[in-house]
C-alpha positions as CSV (number, residue, x, y, z in Angstrom):
1,M,65.8,129.5,138.7
2,K,67.2,133.0,138.3
3,N,70.2,133.3,135.9
4,L,69.7,129.7,134.7
5,L,68.9,128.6,131.2
6,P,65.9,126.4,130.4
7,I,67.0,123.1,128.7
8,G,65.8,124.3,125.3
9,E,67.8,127.5,125.4
10,M,70.9,125.6,126.7
11,A,70.6,123.2,123.8
12,S,70.1,125.9,121.2
13,L,73.1,127.9,122.6
14,N,75.4,124.9,122.3
15,H,74.0,123.5,119.0
16,V,72.9,120.2,120.5
17,T,69.4,118.7,120.9
18,V,67.3,118.7,124.0
19,A,67.3,114.9,123.7
20,A,71.1,114.9,123.8
21,L,71.1,117.0,127.0
22,R,68.6,114.6,128.6
23,L,70.8,111.6,127.6
24,Y,73.9,113.2,129.0
25,A,72.1,113.8,132.3
26,D,70.8,110.3,132.4
27,K,74.4,108.9,131.8
28,G,75.8,111.2,134.5
29,L,77.9,113.3,132.1
30,L,76.2,116.6,132.5
31,K,73.6,117.1,135.1
32,P,71.3,120.1,135.2
33,A,72.2,122.9,137.6
34,A,68.7,122.7,138.9
35,V,65.4,120.8,138.4
36,N,62.1,122.3,139.3
37,P,60.6,119.9,141.8
38,H,57.1,120.6,140.7
39,T,57.4,120.5,136.9
40,G,60.6,118.5,136.4
41,Y,61.9,121.2,134.1
42,R,65.6,121.2,133.8
43,Y,67.8,124.3,134.0
44,Y,71.5,124.8,133.2
45,D,74.2,127.3,134.1
46,I,75.8,128.8,131.1
47,K,79.2,128.0,132.6
48,Q,78.4,124.3,132.0
49,S,78.9,125.0,128.3
50,G,82.6,124.2,128.9
51,R,81.9,120.7,130.1
52,L,79.5,120.3,127.2
53,D,82.2,121.3,124.7
54,L,84.5,118.7,126.2
55,I,81.8,116.0,125.8
56,K,81.3,117.1,122.2
57,T,85.0,117.0,121.5
58,L,85.4,113.6,122.9
59,K,82.5,112.3,120.9
60,S,84.1,113.8,117.8
61,L,87.1,111.6,118.5
62,G,84.8,108.5,118.2
63,M,84.5,107.9,121.9
64,S,81.3,106.3,123.3
65,L,79.4,108.0,126.1
66,E,80.6,105.2,128.4
67,E,84.3,106.0,127.6
68,I,83.6,109.7,128.0
69,K,82.1,109.0,131.5
70,V,85.3,107.2,132.5
71,I,87.4,110.2,131.5
72,L,85.2,112.7,133.2
73,D,85.1,110.7,136.4
74,R,88.8,110.0,136.7
75,R,90.0,113.6,136.4
76,E,93.7,112.4,136.7
77,P,95.7,113.4,133.6
78,E,97.6,110.1,133.6
79,E,94.5,108.1,133.7
80,I,92.8,110.2,131.0
81,E,96.0,109.8,128.9
82,A,95.7,106.0,129.2
83,V,92.1,106.0,128.0
84,L,93.0,108.2,125.0
85,K,96.0,106.0,124.1
86,E,93.7,102.9,124.2
87,K,91.2,104.8,122.0
88,R,94.1,105.6,119.6
89,Q,95.0,101.9,119.4
90,S,91.4,101.0,118.7
91,I,91.3,103.6,115.8
92,D,94.6,102.1,114.4
93,R,93.0,98.6,114.4
94,D,89.9,99.9,112.7
95,L,92.0,101.8,110.1
96,H,94.0,98.6,109.4
97,H,90.8,96.6,108.9
98,L,89.4,99.3,106.5
99,Q,92.7,99.2,104.6
100,L,92.4,95.4,104.2
101,Q,88.8,95.9,103.0
102,E,89.8,98.6,100.6
103,A,92.5,96.3,99.1
104,A,90.1,93.5,98.8
105,V,87.6,95.7,97.0
106,D,90.3,97.0,94.7
107,H,91.4,93.4,93.9
108,C,87.8,92.4,93.0
109,L,87.4,95.4,90.7
110,Q,90.7,94.6,89.0
111,A,89.7,90.9,88.7
112,L,86.4,91.9,87.0
113,E,88.3,94.3,84.7
114,R,90.8,91.6,83.8
115,Y,87.9,89.2,83.0
116,R,86.2,91.8,80.8
117,C,89.4,92.5,78.9
118,A,90.7,88.9,78.8
119,P,91.1,87.1,75.4
120,P,88.9,84.1,74.5
121,E,89.5,80.7,76.1
122,G,92.5,79.0,74.6
123,T,94.3,82.1,73.4
124,L,98.0,81.8,73.9
125,T,99.8,84.9,75.1
126,L,103.1,86.1,76.5
127,E,102.6,88.5,79.5
128,F,104.9,90.3,81.9
129,I,103.5,89.8,85.4
130,E,104.7,91.7,88.5
131,E,105.8,89.9,91.7
132,R,102.9,88.5,93.7
133,T,102.7,87.3,97.3
134,I,100.9,84.1,98.2
135,Y,99.9,82.2,101.3
136,A,100.2,78.5,100.3
137,I,99.8,75.1,101.9
138,P,100.9,71.8,100.3
139,S,98.0,70.1,98.5
140,S,97.4,66.9,100.4
141,I,94.8,66.0,97.7
142,D,95.8,65.5,94.1
143,F,92.5,66.8,92.9
144,Y,93.6,66.5,89.2
145,A,93.5,62.7,89.7
146,Y,89.7,62.7,90.3
147,E,86.7,63.3,88.1
148,G,84.7,66.3,88.9
149,I,85.3,69.2,91.2
150,D,84.5,67.6,94.5
151,M,88.2,67.0,95.5
152,Y,89.1,70.5,94.5
153,E,86.4,71.8,96.8
154,R,87.9,69.7,99.6
155,S,91.3,71.3,99.0
156,L,89.7,74.7,99.3
157,N,88.2,73.7,102.6
158,L,91.6,72.6,103.9
159,L,93.0,76.0,103.0
160,R,90.1,77.7,104.8
161,D,90.6,75.5,107.8
162,N,94.3,76.3,107.9
163,L,93.6,80.0,107.8
164,A,91.0,79.7,110.6
165,A,93.3,77.5,112.7
166,N,96.1,80.1,112.5
167,Q,93.7,83.0,113.1
168,L,94.6,84.6,109.8
169,P,92.4,87.2,108.1
170,S,89.6,85.8,106.0
171,L,90.3,86.1,102.3
172,N,88.3,86.9,99.3
173,Y,88.1,83.8,97.2
174,F,88.7,85.6,93.9
175,N,92.3,85.2,95.1
176,I,92.7,81.5,94.9
177,G,95.2,79.6,92.9
178,T,97.0,76.2,92.6
179,T,100.4,75.1,91.4
180,V,102.0,72.1,89.7
181,D,105.7,71.4,90.0
182,A,107.6,72.6,86.9
183,E,109.0,69.2,86.3
184,D,105.6,67.6,86.3
185,F,104.2,70.2,84.0
186,T,106.9,69.9,81.4
187,A,106.4,66.1,81.5
188,G,102.7,66.6,80.7
189,R,101.5,65.7,84.2
190,L,99.0,67.8,86.2
191,K,99.7,66.9,89.8
192,A,98.6,69.3,92.5
193,K,101.5,70.7,94.5
194,E,100.1,73.7,96.4
195,I,96.8,75.5,96.9
196,F,97.2,79.2,97.8
197,A,95.6,82.6,98.1
198,F,97.0,85.8,96.8
199,V,97.6,88.2,99.8
200,Q,99.0,91.6,100.6
201,P,102.9,91.7,101.1
202,E,102.3,92.5,104.8
203,F,100.1,89.4,105.4
204,P,100.8,88.3,109.0
205,A,102.2,84.8,108.3
206,E,105.0,83.2,106.3
207,T,104.4,83.7,102.6
208,E,105.9,82.9,99.2
209,K,106.7,85.1,96.3
210,L,105.8,84.4,92.7
211,P,108.6,86.2,90.8
212,R,108.1,89.0,88.3
213,G,108.9,88.2,84.7
214,M,107.6,86.8,81.4
215,Y,104.9,84.2,81.6
216,A,103.4,82.0,78.9
217,C,99.7,82.1,79.5
218,T,96.4,80.9,78.3
219,Y,92.8,81.1,79.6
220,A,90.2,78.5,80.5
221,N,86.4,79.0,81.1
222,G,86.3,76.6,84.0
223,Y,87.8,73.8,86.2
224,R,86.9,71.1,83.7
225,Q,88.5,73.0,80.8
226,E,91.8,73.4,82.6
227,P,93.6,70.1,81.7
228,C,93.2,70.5,77.9
229,N,94.2,74.1,77.9
230,A,97.2,73.4,80.2
231,E,98.3,70.8,77.7
232,K,97.9,73.3,74.9
233,L,100.1,75.7,76.9
234,R,102.7,73.1,77.5
235,Q,102.8,72.1,73.9
236,W,103.2,75.7,72.8
237,C,106.1,76.3,75.1
238,Q,107.8,73.1,73.8
239,D,107.2,74.0,70.1
240,S,108.4,77.6,70.7
241,S,111.6,76.3,72.6
242,Y,110.6,78.3,75.7
243,T,112.3,77.1,78.8
244,V,109.9,76.8,81.7
245,T,111.7,78.3,84.8
246,G,109.1,77.7,87.5
247,D,105.9,76.1,88.6
248,Y,102.7,76.0,86.6
249,I,100.1,78.3,88.1
250,C,96.4,78.1,87.7
251,E,94.9,81.5,88.9
252,I,91.2,82.1,89.3
253,I,90.6,85.5,87.8
254,T,87.0,85.7,88.8
255,E,84.0,83.5,89.6
256,M,80.8,83.9,87.7
257,N,78.7,82.5,90.5
258,L,78.2,86.2,91.2
259,F,75.9,86.4,88.2
260,E,74.3,82.9,87.7
261,E,73.2,79.9,89.7
262,S,75.2,76.7,89.3
263,T,75.9,73.5,91.1
264,E,79.6,74.0,90.3
265,R,81.9,76.9,90.5
266,S,81.8,78.8,87.2
267,M,85.4,80.0,87.1
268,F,87.5,82.0,84.6
269,L,91.1,80.9,84.9
270,R,94.5,82.2,83.7
271,L,97.0,79.3,83.3
272,Q,100.6,80.4,83.3
273,V,104.2,79.4,83.6
274,P,107.3,81.6,83.8
275,V,109.5,81.2,80.8
276,I,112.7,82.4,79.2
277,F,113.3,82.5,75.4
278,P,115.9,80.9,73.2
279,R,118.9,83.1,72.3
């Protein structure tokens, strides 16, 4: 084995482990230059360091040993380029998924902060709210017409089913909201119009925009508290001569099921309608 390096020395020289060299040999990526037939000891030529560097470089690009084997076996630049392009596309998909996860985490953090800073239930406020994007479906169930939360839960299931059927990304259910037609709201009727999820502007489906502007708002500590607080909001708009310019929106800011057990969703809601003021 003259002028050849024992596996341990080859590993040390190239800053890899002996186990890694054994694995590369087993996978057919880098076979020893010689193997002692009596002891099984493996020896390497120092010139094999170039191939080992290539393996390490491809690994640093996130490639699996199987993908590296394909590249090393093909040897044709065009075929190697195709493998690398495919890997780039895979990385892009992973990055997009991570960006969606990051946005969802940020939304959850913002929701918890809004909950912590929100005024007590029933407080009436005027708030400027930026434009928001929603993915909505018509509410086939007027859950306001039923006692309890069961029919609301069925509406949530219909939204989930719609997302799944259209192969759309799963959403964090902090993001849920419902609407009532402006005419019904101003007449004192709560009648479900849409159920929706807040989404990113680039959501891969047809979406709607909730316009930026001034909103008359109040807050409710749960689903059962919504009707009386919605009526309080409507009466305040009427007494203040505010003109309601769009649909009533019930937005779930956060769900306290994170912190306590309950047989029913423990929601904190922001009830809101876009308004303009008398001149």
